[in-house]
Steps between C-alpha positions, in 0.01 A plus 500: 500500500296818535181473290545874417812430300298395196321830484828691529651278231211561255511872573876521422468280194223723356711806580817365326300396199351850468851641524608247229218631281619865544858391428390316179321813374802722560770244386332258257826358357650403836159371617481291189831326585337413840183371342295779666200643327242680698411297812599175339852352527576233232841399641435252786836578661421867521154414633667288778731790581205733535317248720805446720542875544132535587538231769802665656340849484180358649687348792677836564172688490339243735783538743489881490127503555528252781722737691226760548263266680792392719574862568142553613528184711802663674292810566216280649762318705600840641157654577242219482686174548182319622362509139784288370422204732231230449192508717485178712202297590308625806215390725350503849566237765333427830680363800302267729642509852546169674233431757646174632688459822814703483352722228448876514423648848590863441602737232761364256643707223583358158716781357471648153718332232461157654556229241231258404529190284237340283488119444693384193260472203474161328776451243718775648804499729491857640262643764360857454617735766305805618562778747242681713427871467341574844592419857248236620425497871351160589248524788290241679170621361266472202203668329182328610231723352461786265199686357383833372179672599352843527590727789589304811268633766696343788813705439551844638606749232666832599286805420756666268521204263347472151170334447530122490322297231636153548727301728740202467529256796808282548497255787833361619563222757815380662614143521618318813284689750711810463365853570587776256681694774762224517585519127737784417434651152435851372383444139264260337548454125212339314482365141168541322429169317218396274411611144706797384204731427358441851840545661543842331164615635600391854836667463327826384275491799772426755779731372297759314161541673591441859351733762642324806451184692492329834628195684238312708546232752329344811707423811476210733235678708277542194559867474515649149782736406592683182779733390486746209734459198592810304480484118882547472549177691404308193698523169589305195825316456758462225574867442802544727850415398546246777199309357623494144458183303725583197844630611572847369843651549583858611527607136144398407205724585299311765173632360552274193508208737141566603391487136715202425356293779146614441499377140721197558326369819192714609424244771795633696290811591209291650642555850408741786619525850362634829770691688572620859326217673746415774369747766139403446558127500691520833162562664316217323418215739324287243575226245265650244492851360301666224636768266217726363599727208261774393461635153335805350355305205240229495610152406179315434663297223737347756269439789408143413819378343787609729613239757804403700644326188561845352759596766823315546763562760872427472523561120775660294584560135787282367721530196709248314825687567798400717866569546744255344880462452567433128732236373858594436563588141829479314633839375669533169659809350357395169148587615391851596185375683414191701182296517375482859317190615308426819581136466684350210359155569137633491508817299127484403402496868656842589468844346712784622301798630783727610867483592624683810877418467747274324794341671820456295736213581862436409644175368561370851126566592579798728247786502688790330232750391141599566311655204208729574226628269645792310192715522417426873826629655637844564824457318663812645473347850662171401862439577737496204581133544135384472395651175342178380142502364272302283213577263226262388327422166186300494356327190215252442600139537542312181331158465720199456457269204316250725265771629431609142420153403294390800380842627604678828408380838242780546405815317755710691857495365679762707831674442872465540740745652855590389751699710780729393785567745601867464685778678370842592524622138289205390808355324586131526636400841881471452577243771527132424257268683448130489131475604213716609188420704196731529280576807154538359126484547340216296160364405408141408420626149180310394489233767221694685273431209518128571360540857150384428383212734360557847800323665749731328322806654624420851835661557766434750668761722880503477516602878359337809162646601191372675320468164283203411499572123547790255220512245502685160157667503518666154608403158859588428546770244684427182859611481553778243801538278744783526493777243617409156796690356320676227226631732735667738503843345132595491440362843785702640348811338161415644643479848689833458194673359321526833815657658588736211142606411320526838128466521472866605619600155228301326133535432274239671486304175872512442569408862270200461696387190832524685355293784361233267833465326666456834246251623528295181869435576390285797154395384661254258602299806139426603206297392287660219222596734738693717709635212211689347494717820800695345250650260258602780662837560280754321638827635755631757450855617740662748427821694696671781379461856580599854388255759584330830743213476418217731814388681620440857579804705364860479248612245668559167365673186671462166475582134443228243278385221140383476490214253163435341506160332220389278477128403277290281333253734421274203871404477478330836262224388251554788761518773567794724750755372588609855825296524617638166454854650674405823809383311504815286449716808817350661682526168423876469616556860834340425530698183495842669764642720504484875422867532172459314185305542235320288129440539325271253134530405368219277193509278356258249353588163185308590420612854698815569690549834608164639771531762731753672819440690647705783781742429833316488844648537736452206759227535750565221838635624603837366867405455 
């Protein structure tokens, strides 16, 4: 029973009593026969009639009010479907290549979306499944040394480069007496490990303060060599769509994915990669090379603490999300919606994230109809004989009597999904089916919260690969519940506000308020120390600009906007605010059209100008 029914009942009962009081004043004789005088009713039978009417009227009001949140859920399903799904557990894993005989001898690619399985936790029967977000290219090499110092005097720096204030040294060695020229790879992704505050400082230096770099090596004859690395050969990871951790459909604005992942799992942005290495490494006749990255800012606070333990190769973000074929469900014409289950024998171990299609079966188990999401298809292009769709409704899972008595397994309860089979007009599907089975993405609900011991942090690859072990190097994030019904409306309006009322139409203070409201939608998914960053935006000021847009090909100039962002550094708890700005810089670029451009300049209330990003072409399609 909905707990709101009591409030509706009391409201209707108070209303009918007030109406009875008015009736008694106007018609005292008739009211006297009913035992009605003022708000009091002496006749118990009449009192029961009023209470029964109040109960029925309360249920009707509750049903009517419940339709508006469902209507707003339908709108969200149409334009922001990602916000109706739960946020699964996420983390970072590290793959250790096998160095035994028969192990890795060259580059071996573990593709994105590879499935990993965690050991079954004590007392459970289901193993958590995860999928990778990045391609991982296993190589016969490792990081042997790393340190930060002032300007490296033994590295030649081109005359037209900025002044160098500090340098990072990364020393890599191959295994098995292999020279680097025999290993074919073009990119080297690196995960920055260690304390979060220190990792953010390193990330700011590498991706935000980089002047350039060099590769150094010594050949067999003892001759030293070095090759210059341009600043654009080093970049952060996690911003491109093919590196996404949380799957966003074509309907969802991809800029929201950046915010979603930043607040849900900020560790996923602790990656950088060095690109365009193949041509250089073909000439390296050595088993040891040294990357030297130069920065325009001193890093004295890191000189004595950075070591090789801060840089991990062969890492990738993972998410507790995987495809699954649901159990077949009996269809009855007596029910207008059907409860979908990932596994009817273990319903608590699976939570439905999204449904891509539903297969309908006849009584003889033949496949007779495929149902598609009603808001993800172009109905006009569908053939007349395939007008079969489904819509979903999600609601918080209700505790069983045993769970109410003994308490739930963990603090996360999750949600349940119900499907309605409809035609193009959103009317009930007229055909008779015997069973349906959904194709969906599932999570393991709260099972990830039970992965605590060291042994349970070693995952297993679902494919064959020259990997000794797969280690979870961060703590898994907590899964977050999907949006409750009654909160759908204002969150929908908050999403739409940035589209309807653009930042160019606002004052700097009003623009900051719009941004804070938007950030708060996703900040609730994070830890308290990260969530408070949503309040860090103090002002957002936009001005027109005309500047060169950096892109391959001829020199191009374009019109766009200069975005001056001011943040309160105190909201970051002593950490660097650079990553926060980097995520917003990509968000703004995705928010403007492809015929425009953005350039973000970031300042802090405490120290003034802090960072500036290069002009970036808009990425939002115009049609």
